[in-house]
C-alpha positions as CSV (number, residue, x, y, z in Angstrom):
1,X,67.5,-185.2,18.4
2,X,64.3,-183.6,17.2
3,X,64.0,-180.7,15.5
4,X,62.7,-177.4,17.2
5,X,59.9,-177.0,14.1
6,X,58.7,-180.6,14.4
7,X,58.9,-180.1,18.8
8,X,56.6,-176.7,18.1
9,X,54.2,-178.6,15.8
10,X,53.8,-181.5,18.2
11,X,53.0,-178.5,21.1
12,X,50.6,-177.1,18.7
13,X,48.6,-180.4,18.4
14,X,48.2,-180.9,21.9
15,X,47.0,-177.7,22.4
16,X,44.4,-178.6,19.4
17,X,44.0,-182.0,21.4
18,X,43.2,-180.4,24.8
19,X,40.7,-177.4,22.8
20,X,38.6,-179.5,21.5
21,X,38.3,-182.7,24.1
22,X,35.9,-181.3,26.1
23,X,33.9,-180.6,23.2
24,X,34.6,-184.2,21.1
25,X,33.4,-186.1,24.8
26,X,30.1,-184.1,24.6
27,X,29.1,-184.8,21.0
28,X,30.1,-188.4,21.0
29,X,27.8,-188.8,24.1
30,X,25.2,-187.1,22.8
31,X,25.4,-189.9,19.8
32,X,25.9,-186.4,17.1
33,X,28.5,-187.7,15.0
34,X,27.5,-185.4,11.9
35,X,28.9,-182.8,14.1
36,X,32.0,-184.9,15.3
37,X,33.1,-185.5,11.5
38,X,32.7,-181.8,11.1
39,X,36.3,-181.4,13.8
40,X,38.0,-184.2,11.6
41,X,40.2,-183.3,8.5
42,X,38.1,-181.1,6.4
43,X,39.0,-178.7,3.1
44,X,37.5,-175.3,3.7
45,X,38.7,-174.0,0.5
46,X,36.6,-177.4,-1.3
47,X,34.4,-177.3,1.8
48,X,35.2,-182.1,1.4
49,X,37.2,-183.7,3.3
50,X,40.7,-184.7,3.3
51,X,40.1,-188.6,1.9
52,X,37.4,-187.1,-1.0
53,X,39.9,-184.7,-2.0
54,X,42.5,-187.1,-2.5
55,X,40.5,-189.3,-4.4
56,X,39.3,-185.9,-6.0
57,X,43.1,-185.4,-7.3
58,X,44.1,-188.8,-7.7
59,X,41.0,-189.0,-10.7
60,X,42.6,-185.7,-12.1
61,X,39.1,-183.9,-10.9
62,X,40.8,-180.7,-9.0
63,X,42.8,-178.8,-11.9
64,X,46.1,-177.7,-10.5
65,X,46.4,-180.5,-8.0
66,X,49.5,-183.1,-8.6
67,X,50.5,-185.7,-6.7
68,X,53.7,-185.8,-4.5
69,X,54.5,-188.5,-2.1
70,X,51.2,-190.1,-0.8
């Protein structure tokens, strides 16, 4: 049986998907992939994507960040 917090997280995700569904569809049809990319994973504090954040953290370029289990 799933925990209540996991159920709540899934509900939140579903709301977010529904919220941006029309915007994503319009951007895909227009071919504006740069704007579409900005809707995806983004580390606001650093202004970079989550993948680049991970690479920089692994290389020790971001102080105070240690690898956990990723």
